[in-house]
C-alpha positions as a Markdown table, in Angstrom:
| # | Residue | x | y | z |
|---|---|---|---|---|
| 1 | Met | 90.4 | 115.5 | 11.9 |
| 2 | Phe | 90.7 | 117.7 | 15.3 |
| 3 | Lys | 86.6 | 117.6 | 15.0 |
| 4 | Gly | 86.6 | 113.6 | 14.9 |
| 5 | Leu | 89.6 | 112.8 | 17.4 |
| 6 | Leu | 87.8 | 115.6 | 19.8 |
| 7 | Ser | 84.2 | 113.6 | 19.5 |
| 8 | Val | 86.2 | 109.8 | 20.0 |
| 9 | Phe | 87.6 | 111.9 | 22.9 |
| 10 | Leu | 84.4 | 113.2 | 24.3 |
| 11 | Ala | 82.9 | 109.2 | 24.0 |
| 12 | Leu | 85.6 | 107.6 | 25.9 |
| 13 | Val | 84.9 | 110.2 | 28.3 |
| 14 | Ala | 81.0 | 109.4 | 28.5 |
| 15 | Val | 81.9 | 105.9 | 28.7 |
| 16 | Thr | 84.1 | 105.9 | 31.6 |
| 17 | Ser | 82.0 | 108.0 | 33.4 |
| 18 | Ile | 78.7 | 105.7 | 33.4 |
| 19 | Met | 81.8 | 102.6 | 33.7 |
| 20 | Ala | 82.0 | 104.3 | 36.8 |
| 21 | Lys | 78.7 | 105.2 | 38.2 |
| 22 | Ser | 77.8 | 101.6 | 38.5 |
| 23 | Glu | 80.8 | 100.3 | 40.1 |
| 24 | Lys | 80.0 | 102.9 | 42.8 |
| 25 | Thr | 76.2 | 101.5 | 42.6 |
| 26 | Ala | 77.0 | 98.0 | 43.1 |
| 27 | Val | 79.3 | 99.1 | 46.0 |
| 28 | Lys | 76.7 | 100.6 | 47.4 |
| 29 | Gln | 73.8 | 97.1 | 46.9 |
| 30 | Glu | 76.7 | 95.7 | 48.8 |
| 31 | Lys | 75.0 | 94.9 | 52.4 |
| 32 | Arg | 78.4 | 94.8 | 54.7 |
| 33 | Val | 77.9 | 93.6 | 58.8 |
| 34 | Pro | 79.0 | 96.4 | 61.0 |
| 35 | Gln | 82.1 | 94.9 | 63.5 |
| 36 | Thr | 80.4 | 95.7 | 67.1 |
| 37 | Leu | 82.1 | 94.9 | 69.8 |
| 38 | Ser | 79.2 | 92.1 | 70.4 |
| 39 | Arg | 81.2 | 89.8 | 68.3 |
| 40 | Gly | 77.9 | 87.8 | 68.0 |
| 41 | Trp | 77.8 | 87.6 | 72.1 |
| 42 | Gly | 75.2 | 90.3 | 72.1 |
| 43 | Asp | 74.1 | 92.9 | 69.6 |
| 44 | Gln | 71.6 | 94.6 | 72.0 |
| 45 | Leu | 74.0 | 95.3 | 75.2 |
| 46 | Ile | 76.4 | 97.1 | 75.6 |
| 47 | Trp | 80.0 | 96.0 | 75.7 |
| 48 | Ala | 83.2 | 97.5 | 77.5 |
| 49 | Gln | 86.2 | 97.6 | 75.2 |
| 50 | Thr | 88.7 | 96.9 | 77.4 |
| 51 | Tyr | 89.7 | 94.9 | 80.6 |
| 52 | Glu | 90.6 | 98.7 | 82.2 |
| 53 | Glu | 87.6 | 100.3 | 81.0 |
| 54 | Ala | 85.4 | 97.3 | 82.1 |
| 55 | Leu | 86.6 | 97.5 | 85.5 |
| 56 | Phe | 86.1 | 100.9 | 85.7 |
| 57 | Trp | 82.4 | 100.4 | 85.1 |
| 58 | Ala | 82.0 | 97.9 | 87.6 |
| 59 | Arg | 83.3 | 100.1 | 90.1 |
| 60 | Ser | 81.2 | 103.1 | 89.5 |
| 61 | Arg | 78.2 | 101.2 | 88.4 |
| 62 | Asn | 78.6 | 99.1 | 90.8 |
| 63 | Lys | 77.8 | 96.1 | 89.2 |
| 64 | Pro | 79.5 | 92.8 | 88.2 |
| 65 | Leu | 81.9 | 92.8 | 85.4 |
| 66 | Met | 81.4 | 89.1 | 83.4 |
| 67 | Val | 84.7 | 88.5 | 81.0 |
| 68 | Ile | 83.9 | 86.1 | 78.1 |
| 69 | Phe | 87.4 | 84.6 | 76.7 |
| 70 | His | 87.1 | 83.2 | 73.4 |
| 71 | Leu | 88.7 | 82.4 | 69.7 |
| 72 | Asp | 86.6 | 83.5 | 66.5 |
| 73 | Asp | 88.0 | 80.6 | 64.8 |
| 74 | Cys | 87.3 | 78.0 | 67.5 |
| 75 | Pro | 84.1 | 75.7 | 67.2 |
| 76 | His | 83.6 | 75.8 | 70.4 |
| 77 | Ser | 83.4 | 79.4 | 71.0 |
| 78 | Gln | 81.0 | 79.7 | 68.2 |
| 79 | Ala | 78.5 | 77.3 | 70.1 |
| 80 | Leu | 78.7 | 78.7 | 72.7 |
| 81 | Lys | 78.1 | 81.9 | 71.6 |
| 82 | Lys | 75.3 | 80.9 | 69.5 |
| 83 | Ala | 73.9 | 79.3 | 73.0 |
| 84 | Phe | 74.5 | 82.8 | 74.5 |
| 85 | Ala | 73.1 | 84.8 | 71.9 |
| 86 | Lys | 69.7 | 83.0 | 71.2 |
| 87 | Asp | 69.2 | 82.5 | 75.6 |
| 88 | Lys | 66.5 | 85.9 | 76.2 |
| 89 | Glu | 67.0 | 85.1 | 79.8 |
| 90 | Ile | 70.8 | 85.2 | 79.8 |
| 91 | Gln | 70.3 | 88.6 | 77.5 |
| 92 | Arg | 68.0 | 90.0 | 80.1 |
| 93 | Leu | 70.2 | 89.5 | 83.0 |
| 94 | Ala | 73.6 | 90.8 | 81.1 |
| 95 | Asp | 71.6 | 93.7 | 79.9 |
| 96 | Glu | 70.0 | 94.7 | 83.4 |
| 97 | His | 72.8 | 93.4 | 86.2 |
| 98 | Phe | 76.6 | 92.8 | 84.4 |
| 99 | Ile | 79.3 | 95.3 | 82.5 |
| 100 | Leu | 80.1 | 92.9 | 79.5 |
| 101 | Leu | 83.7 | 92.2 | 78.0 |
| 102 | Asn | 84.4 | 89.7 | 75.9 |
| 103 | Leu | 87.8 | 89.5 | 75.1 |
| 104 | Val | 89.9 | 87.7 | 71.9 |
| 105 | Tyr | 92.4 | 88.1 | 73.5 |
| 106 | Glu | 95.0 | 87.5 | 77.5 |
| 107 | Thr | 95.2 | 90.1 | 79.0 |
| 108 | Thr | 97.9 | 90.8 | 81.5 |
| 109 | Asp | 95.8 | 90.3 | 84.8 |
| 110 | Lys | 97.0 | 86.4 | 85.8 |
| 111 | His | 93.8 | 86.8 | 88.2 |
| 112 | Leu | 91.9 | 85.8 | 85.0 |
| 113 | Ser | 93.6 | 82.8 | 84.2 |
| 114 | Pro | 93.7 | 80.9 | 87.8 |
| 115 | Asp | 93.5 | 77.4 | 86.3 |
| 116 | Gly | 94.9 | 78.0 | 82.5 |
| 117 | Gln | 94.5 | 80.1 | 79.7 |
| 118 | Tyr | 91.9 | 78.4 | 77.7 |
| 119 | Val | 88.8 | 79.5 | 75.6 |
| 120 | Pro | 85.7 | 79.9 | 75.9 |
| 121 | Arg | 85.9 | 80.5 | 79.4 |
| 122 | Ile | 83.4 | 83.0 | 81.8 |
| 123 | Leu | 84.4 | 84.9 | 85.0 |
| 124 | Phe | 82.8 | 86.9 | 86.7 |
| 125 | Val | 84.8 | 90.2 | 88.7 |
| 126 | Asp | 83.1 | 92.0 | 91.6 |
| 127 | Pro | 83.3 | 96.0 | 91.5 |
| 128 | Ser | 86.1 | 95.8 | 94.5 |
| 129 | Met | 88.0 | 93.8 | 91.3 |
| 130 | Thr | 88.1 | 91.1 | 92.9 |
| 131 | Val | 88.1 | 87.7 | 90.2 |
| 132 | Arg | 84.7 | 85.5 | 91.8 |
| 133 | Ala | 87.1 | 82.0 | 91.4 |
| 134 | Asp | 84.0 | 80.7 | 93.6 |
| 135 | Ile | 81.4 | 81.2 | 90.3 |
| 136 | Thr | 82.9 | 77.9 | 88.2 |
| 137 | Gly | 81.5 | 76.0 | 85.7 |
| 138 | Pro | 80.8 | 72.1 | 85.2 |
| 139 | Tyr | 83.8 | 70.8 | 84.5 |
| 140 | Ser | 87.3 | 69.9 | 86.7 |
| 141 | Asn | 89.7 | 70.4 | 84.9 |
| 142 | Arg | 88.3 | 73.7 | 82.8 |
| 143 | Lys | 86.3 | 75.3 | 86.0 |
| 144 | Tyr | 85.2 | 78.6 | 84.1 |
| 145 | Ala | 84.4 | 76.6 | 80.5 |
| 146 | Tyr | 80.7 | 76.1 | 79.7 |
| 147 | Glu | 79.4 | 74.2 | 76.5 |
| 148 | Pro | 76.2 | 75.3 | 74.8 |
| 149 | Ser | 74.3 | 72.5 | 77.2 |
| 150 | Asp | 75.3 | 74.1 | 80.3 |
| 151 | Met | 73.4 | 77.3 | 79.9 |
| 152 | Asn | 70.8 | 76.5 | 82.8 |
| 153 | Leu | 74.3 | 77.1 | 85.2 |
| 154 | Leu | 75.3 | 80.2 | 83.1 |
| 155 | Arg | 72.5 | 81.7 | 84.1 |
| 156 | Asn | 72.2 | 80.2 | 87.9 |
| 157 | Asn | 75.9 | 81.8 | 88.3 |
| 158 | Met | 74.9 | 84.8 | 87.1 |
| 159 | Glu | 72.0 | 84.9 | 89.6 |
| 160 | Arg | 75.1 | 83.6 | 92.1 |
| 161 | Ala | 77.4 | 86.6 | 90.9 |
| 162 | Lys | 74.7 | 89.3 | 91.1 |
| 163 | Thr | 73.0 | 87.8 | 94.1 |
| 164 | Phe | 76.9 | 88.1 | 96.4 |
| 165 | Leu | 77.5 | 91.8 | 95.1 |
| 166 | Lys | 74.4 | 93.2 | 97.2 |
| 167 | Thr | 75.5 | 90.9 | 100.3 |
| 168 | Glu | 78.9 | 91.5 | 99.8 |
| 169 | Leu | 79.4 | 95.1 | 99.9 |
C-alpha cells in the first residue's frame, strides 16, 4: 500500500511540475510593450522625467524646453501624439535642439497654464526659465493647442524657439 501511495504522489508531483513549466513558458511568450517616458511621442527621443529635471537640463545644456501636456485617454491628445511621432522633421528638431517633457498631470508652476489648463497643449521654456508666451498655436481660445493638421506651424514654432534662444542669450 505504501508503494502505491508513493507512486501516486510521485505521479502528481510530475504532473504539477510539467504544468508549472508550461505556464511559465506561456508567460514568457507574451509580448509586453515597455512603458517609457515618451508615452508614444517619440520612443527614440530622450525625455525628462519631471519638470524640475527638465528645467535643470535646459539650463545646463543651454537648450529650450518643450513641455507637452496631454492625457492618455483624450482623443485629441492621441491624434496629436500620432502626428507628432510620425513627423520626421519634428522628431529631428526635438532630438537635436530641445529638452523634452510630456506630462499627463498639471505642474505647480502657474506660468505653464497662462490661458488655462487644457490638453493637449505645448509650451516652450527657454534656458533662463522663461515661459515663451509669444510662441503660440493657431487658436485664439486655446493659445498653446495644436491639432494634427498644425504640424507645419509646430515645426515653425520649434524653429522660432531655437532661434530666439541663440539671439536672446
